[in-house]
C-alpha positions in Angstrom: -26.9 -19.0 -16.0 -30.2 -20.8 -16.1 -31.1 -23.6 -13.7 -30.7 -26.1 -16.5 -27.2 -24.8 -17.3 -26.2 -25.0 -13.7 -27.5 -28.6 -13.4 -25.8 -29.6 -16.6 -22.3 -28.1 -16.0 -21.7 -27.2 -12.4 -21.6 -30.6 -10.6 -18.9 -31.9 -12.8 -17.0 -28.6 -12.8 -17.0 -28.6 -9.0 -16.0 -32.2 -8.8 -13.1 -31.7 -11.2 -14.4 -34.3 -13.7 -14.6 -31.4 -16.1 -12.5 -28.3 -16.2 -13.2 -24.8 -17.4 -11.6 -21.8 -19.0 -12.3 -18.1 -19.5 -12.0 -17.1 -23.1 -11.8 -13.3 -23.2 -8.6 -12.1 -24.8 -8.0 -11.8 -28.6 -4.7 -10.9 -30.3 -5.8 -7.3 -30.8 -8.0 -7.0 -27.6 -6.6 -7.6 -24.2 -7.4 -5.0 -21.6 -9.9 -3.4 -24.0 -12.4 -6.1 -24.5 -14.8 -3.7 -26.2 -13.1 -4.4 -29.5 -13.3 -8.2 -29.6 -14.3 -9.7 -32.9 -15.5 -13.3 -32.0 -19.0 -13.7 -33.4 -22.1 -15.6 -32.2 -24.7 -16.3 -34.8 -28.1 -17.7 -33.6 -29.0 -21.3 -34.7 -32.6 -22.5 -35.3 -32.5 -24.7 -32.1 -31.7 -21.7 -29.8 -28.0 -22.4 -29.6 -25.4 -20.2 -31.2 -22.5 -20.8 -33.7 -19.4 -19.3 -32.2 -16.6 -18.2 -34.6 -13.3 -16.6 -33.7 -9.9 -16.9 -32.1 -9.0 -16.5 -28.4 -5.5 -16.3 -27.1 -3.8 -16.7 -23.7 -6.3 -19.3 -22.5 -4.9 -21.1 -19.4 -5.3 -24.8 -19.6 -7.2 -24.4 -22.8 -6.4 -27.9 -24.1 -5.4 -31.1 -22.2 -6.5 -34.7 -21.6 -6.6 -34.5 -17.8 -10.4 -34.2 -17.8 -13.1 -35.7 -20.0 -14.5 -32.3 -21.0 -13.4 -28.7 -21.0 -16.1 -26.0 -20.6 -15.1 -22.8 -22.3 -16.8 -19.6 -21.2 -16.5 -17.3 -24.2 -17.1 -13.6 -24.8 -18.6 -12.9 -28.3 -20.8 -10.5 -30.3 -24.3 -11.1 -31.6 -25.3 -9.8 -35.0 -26.2 -6.1 -34.7 -24.9 -5.8 -31.2 -23.9 -2.3 -30.0 -20.3 -1.3 -30.3 -18.0 -1.5 -27.4 -18.4 -3.3 -24.1 -22.2 -2.8 -24.2 -22.5 -5.3 -27.1 -20.7 -8.3 -25.7 -22.5 -11.5 -24.7 -21.3 -14.6 -22.8 -21.5 -18.2 -24.0 -20.9 -21.7 -22.8 -18.9 -23.6 -25.4 -18.0 -27.2 -24.4 -15.0 -29.0 -25.9 -17.4 -32.0 -26.3 -21.1 -31.4 -26.6 -23.1 -32.6 -23.7 -26.0 -35.1 -24.3 -29.4 -34.7 -22.7 -28.5 -37.3 -20.1 -25.4 -35.3 -19.1 -22.9 -37.7 -20.8 -20.2 -36.5 -23.1 -21.2 -36.4 -26.7 -19.5 -35.5 -30.0 -16.5 -33.2 -30.3 -17.4 -29.6 -30.7 -15.8 -27.4 -33.4 -13.2 -26.1 -30.9 -9.5 -26.6 -31.5 -6.2 -25.6 -29.9 -4.4 -23.6 -32.6 -1.0 -23.5 -30.7 0.6 -23.5 -27.3 2.5 -20.4 -26.2 6.2 -20.6 -25.4 6.5 -18.3 -22.4 8.6 -17.0 -19.6 7.0 -18.9 -16.7 4.1 -21.1 -15.5 5.3 -23.9 -17.7 3.1 -26.3 -15.9 0.1 -24.6 -17.5 -0.7 -25.0 -21.2 -1.4 -21.4 -22.4 -3.3 -21.9 -25.6 -4.7 -20.2 -28.7 -8.2 -21.6 -29.1 -10.0 -21.5 -32.4 -13.8 -21.6 -32.7 -15.2 -22.6 -36.1 -18.9 -22.3 -35.8 -18.7 -24.2 -32.5 -22.0 -24.8 -30.7 -22.5 -22.4 -27.8 -25.2 -21.5 -25.3 -26.0 -18.0 -24.1 -25.4 -17.2 -20.4 -27.5 -14.4 -19.0 -29.1 -11.6 -21.1 -27.8 -10.6 -24.5 -25.2 -7.9 -24.5 -24.6 -8.3 -20.7 -21.6 -10.6 -21.1 -19.1 -8.5 -19.2 -21.4 -8.1 -16.2 -21.8 -11.9 -16.1 -18.1 -12.4 -16.6 -17.1 -10.2 -13.7 -19.0 -12.3 -11.2 -16.0 -14.7 -11.4 -13.4 -12.2 -12.7 -13.3 -10.7 -9.2 -12.8 -14.1 -7.7 -10.0 -14.7 -10.1 -8.4 -11.4 -9.1 -8.4 -12.4 -5.5 -6.9 -15.8 -6.5 -4.1 -13.9 -8.4 -3.5 -11.8 -5.3 -3.0 -15.1 -3.4 -0.5 -16.1 -6.1 1.5 -12.9 -5.3 1.3 -13.7 -1.6 2.5 -17.2 -2.3 5.5 -15.8 -4.1 6.5 -13.7 -1.1 6.1 -16.6 1.2 8.0 -19.2 -0.9 10.8 -16.8 -1.7 11.1 -16.0 2.0 11.1 -19.7 3.0 13.9 -20.4 0.6 15.9 -17.2 1.5 15.8 -17.7 5.2 17.2 -21.2 5.0 20.0 -20.1 2.7 20.8 -17.0 4.7 21.3 -19.0 7.9 23.6 -21.5 6.1 25.6 -19.5 3.6 28.9 -18.1 5.0 30.4 -14.9 3.7 32.7 -12.3 5.4 32.4 -11.1 9.0 29.9 -8.9 10.6 31.0 -5.3 10.7 30.4 -5.3 14.4 32.6 -8.3 15.0 32.5 -12.1 14.4 29.1 -13.7 15.2 30.3 -17.2 14.5 34.0 -17.2 15.4 34.3 -20.9 15.3 33.5 -20.8 11.5 35.6 -19.4 8.7 33.0 -16.7 8.1 29.7 -15.5 9.5 26.3 -16.6 8.0 25.0 -13.9 5.7 21.9 -13.4 7.9 24.1 -11.3 10.2 24.6 -8.6 7.5 22.1 -5.7 7.6 21.7 -5.6 3.8 20.6 -9.3 3.8 18.4 -8.7 6.9 16.7 -5.9 5.0 15.7 -8.3 2.2 14.6 -11.0 4.5 12.5 -8.7 6.7 10.9 -7.2 3.6 9.9 -10.6 2.4 8.6 -11.5 5.8 6.6 -8.3 6.1 5.0 -8.6 2.7 4.2 -12.3 3.2 2.6 -11.9 6.6 1.0 -8.6 5.9 -0.3 -9.9 2.6 -1.8 -13.0 4.3 -3.7 -10.7 6.7 -5.1 -8.8 3.7 -6.2 -12.0 2.0 -7.9 -13.1 5.2 -9.7 -9.7 5.4 -10.9 -10.1 1.9 -12.2 -13.6 2.7 -14.0 -12.4 5.8 -15.9 -9.7 3.8 -16.6 -12.2 1.0 -18.2 -14.5 3.6 -20.4 -11.6 4.9 -21.4 -10.8 1.3 -22.7 -14.3 1.0 -24.0 -15.0 4.5 -24.5 -11.6 6.2 -27.5 -11.4 8.5 -28.8 -8.1 7.1 -28.8 -6.4 3.8 -26.9 -3.5 5.3 -24.1 -5.8 6.5 -23.9 -7.5 3.1 -23.8 -4.2 1.2 -21.1 -2.8 3.5 -18.9 -5.8 3.0 -19.5 -5.8 -0.7 -18.2 -2.2 -0.8 -15.1 -3.1 1.2 -14.5 -6.1 -1.0 -14.9 -4.0 -4.2 -12.4 -1.5 -2.9 -9.8 -3.9 -1.6 -9.9 -6.4 -4.5 -7.9 -4.2 -7.0 -5.6 -3.2 -4.2 -4.9 -6.8 -3.3 -4.5 -8.0 -6.8 -2.1 -5.2 -7.9 -0.2 -4.7 -4.6 0.3 -8.3 -3.6 1.5 -9.3 -7.0 3.9 -6.4 -7.3 5.3 -7.0 -3.8 5.3 -10.7 -4.5 7.6 -10.1 -7.5 9.7 -7.8 -5.4 10.1 -10.5 -2.7 10.9 -13.1 -5.4 13.6 -10.8 -6.8 15.0 -10.3 -3.4 15.1 -14.1 -3.1 17.5 -14.3 -6.0 19.5 -11.5 -4.5 19.9 -13.3 -1.2 21.2 -16.3 -3.1 23.5 -14.2 -5.2 24.8 -16.0 -8.3 23.2 -19.2 -7.0 19.8 -17.6 -7.2 20.3 -16.9 -10.9 20.8 -20.6 -11.8 17.9 -23.1 -11.8 19.2 -25.4 -9.1 17.6 -23.7 -6.1 14.3 -22.6 -7.6 14.5 -18.9 -6.9 14.6 -17.9 -10.5 11.5 -20.0 -11.2 9.6 -18.1 -8.5 10.4 -14.8 -10.4 9.4 -16.3 -13.8 6.2 -17.8 -12.5 5.2 -14.6 -10.5 5.8 -12.1 -13.4 2.5 -13.2 -15.1 0.5 -12.4 -11.9 1.1 -8.7 -12.6 -0.4 -9.1 -16.0 -3.3 -11.5 -16.2 -6.7 -11.0 -14.7 -6.1 -7.3 -15.4 -2.6 -5.7 -15.3 -1.4 -3.6 -12.4 -2.2 -0.5 -14.4 -5.8 -1.7 -15.1 -6.3 -2.5 -11.4 -5.0 0.9 -10.4 -7.5 2.6 -12.8 -10.3 0.4 -11.5 -9.4 1.4 -8.0 -9.0 5.2 -8.5 -11.4 5.7 -11.4 -14.3 3.4 -10.6 -14.1 2.4 -7.0 -13.0 5.7 -5.4 -13.8 8.7 -7.7 -16.6 6.8 -9.4 -18.5 6.5 -6.1 -17.6 10.0 -5.0 -15.3 8.5 -2.4 -18.1 6.5 -0.7 -16.3 3.1 -0.8 -13.0 4.6 0.4 -14.8 6.4 3.2 -16.3 3.1 4.4 -12.8 1.6 4.7 -11.0 4.7 6.1 -13.8 4.9 8.8 -12.8 1.4 9.9 -9.1 2.5 10.2 -10.1 5.7 12.0 -12.2 3.8 14.5 -9.3 1.4 15.2 -6.8 4.3 15.6 -9.2 6.2 17.9 -9.8 3.1 20.1 -6.0 2.6 20.5 -4.7 6.2 20.6 -3.9 6.1 24.3 -2.0 2.8 24.1 1.5 4.1 24.6 3.2 0.9 23.5 1.5 1.1 20.2 2.0 4.8 19.6 4.7 4.1 17.0 2.1 2.3 14.9 -1.2 4.2 15.7 0.1 7.7 15.2 1.5 7.3 11.7 -1.4 5.1 10.7 -3.9 7.8 11.7 -2.0 10.5 9.8 -1.8 8.4 6.7 -5.4 7.5 6.9 -6.4 11.1 6.9 -3.9 11.9 4.1 -5.5 9.1 2.0 -8.8 11.1 1.8 -6.9 14.4 1.2 -4.9 12.9 -1.6 -8.0 11.5 -3.2 -9.6 15.0 -3.1 -6.5 16.5 -4.7 -6.6 14.0 -7.6 -10.3 14.4 -8.0 -10.0 18.2 -8.3 -7.2 17.9 -11.0 -9.3 15.3 -12.8 -12.2 17.7 -13.2 -9.8 19.9 -15.3 -8.2 17.0 -17.2 -9.4 13.3 -16.9 -5.9 12.1 -17.8 -4.8 13.1 -14.3 -6.5 9.9 -13.1 -4.3 7.8 -15.4 -1.2 9.8 -14.3 -1.8 9.2 -10.6 -3.5 5.8 -10.6 -0.5 3.4 -10.1 1.1 5.6 -7.4 -2.3 5.9 -5.8 -2.6 2.1 -5.8 0.8 1.7 -4.1 -0.1 4.4 -1.5 -3.4 2.5 -0.8 -1.6 -0.8 -0.6 1.1 0.4 1.9 -1.5 2.1 4.1 -3.8 -1.0 4.0 -0.9 -3.2 5.1 0.0 -0.6 7.8 -3.5 -1.0 9.2 -3.2 -4.7 9.3 0.3 -4.7 10.8 -1.0 -2.4 13.5 -3.8 -4.8 14.2 -1.4 -7.7 14.4 0.9 -5.7 16.8 -2.1 -5.0 19.0 -3.1 -8.7 19.1 0.5 -9.7 19.9 0.6 -7.2 22.7 -2.6 -8.5 24.1 -1.5 -12.1 23.9 1.8 -11.3 25.6 0.0 -9.4 28.4 -2.3 -12.4 28.9 0.7 -14.6 29.5 0.9 -16.5 26.3 3.7 -19.1 26.1 4.3 -18.2 22.4 6.5 -15.3 23.5 8.9 -15.5 20.6 6.1 -15.7 18.0 4.3 -12.6 19.3 7.5 -10.6 19.8 8.5 -11.4 16.2 5.1 -10.0 15.1 5.7 -6.8 16.9 9.3 -6.6 15.6 8.1 -7.2 12.0 5.4 -4.5 12.4 8.1 -2.1 13.6 10.2 -2.9 10.6 7.3 -2.4 8.2 6.5 1.0 9.7 10.1 2.2 9.8 11.6 0.7 6.6 8.7 0.0 4.2 5.9 2.4 5.0 8.0 5.5 4.3 7.8 4.6 0.6 4.4 6.3 0.6 6.2 9.7 0.6 7.7 9.1 -2.8 4.3 8.0 -4.2 2.7 11.2 -2.9 5.5 13.3 -4.5 5.0 11.5 -7.8 1.3 12.1 -7.7 1.9 15.8 -7.0 4.1 15.9 -10.1 0.9 15.6 -12.1 0.4 15.0 -15.8 2.5 17.6 -17.7 5.9 15.9 -17.8 4.2 12.6 -18.8 2.4 13.9 -21.8 4.6 16.8 -23.0 6.8 14.7 -25.4 5.4 14.0 -28.8 5.2 10.4 -29.7 7.6 11.0 -32.6 10.2 12.5 -30.3 10.7 9.4 -28.1 13.6 8.3 -30.3 15.6 11.5 -29.6 
């Protein structure tokens, strides 16, 4: 935006006096924004008349702030077709006077509020623009480029939502599992003074709890890693440092968004399972975590879109350069600790999988040269492989730090031992999932595309 636009809108958006929305999606155009129909016609005073309908607009209408600033994708007259013909506009709910005060109501209306599965605390709106006054942000026909400056931030925020689901589901599950009594341990009573043992003694329940814990703590480490690189992008001492961190951030953002939301949903579902029938009713809040988390796999780019972005754009689209930057970090870590006998159970499988990551990428790339649809066939499983290996690297780092702290005589013995134990669980019980994803990728495209669309009913 221009300096004038920043001065007009940013202070009150940052303070919370005004709120904002992103108006991208239309009823016929979700993941494919290149086919949007919202129009922007130039006015004589340099502003634009915005006309069209946007859907799925979070907090699109409310009275909790004195103004709502809509950021809207629209097409100018004669714009090129597809994504190359989209521009970005500021469209305030109330027009802003020259002195910064709120003026007359703009031609922006909430058409309806969606009735939806979850996130009931957020009004998801249909927003109608009837020649509403708007102001161009950035160059004409470069709207998507401008939009993605904060779309990536939104994707990291959605990854945090997935992480929060893992953590909140785990917190609820662990309390219930310690308190709920059911049956006796197969190896003998663990609470003989009670009529039954707490369910936390049962291996099946332990598996669910440990999975939640591993995803929550591993996911938190991934979010911290993203934040570190985001800081370097903004404040790095050299251009080389900033560029390197930007590459790592670009690679890890789709992994974090897709993987942490999918594992967050898994952890939330395990929360219901720990509670049994009590998880299915509303009293304990477990079912709400599932309902509220489901959207995280959809908005800000679905899991499938993130997977295509990762494999198609970030990895193959850079001839593997971004991936190599990250796998070199993992390789350096593994090499530095390969003689640490106590960490061998983590370092050895991590090093092998890190090498396999590059080999798997080359295999997909070779297939894609023959048929580009191979990228789409492999993308989601490739994302999961990437996510599991990334968390393996972070769990190995946490195990190393825990080992160092214990060796240094830390008084937090239980805390650091729990980290090592959880890392061991991750490597033994979760990380082996990568083998199924490798096998699915090897299965290729043929069985996916062989059936005619008309034959799905048979």
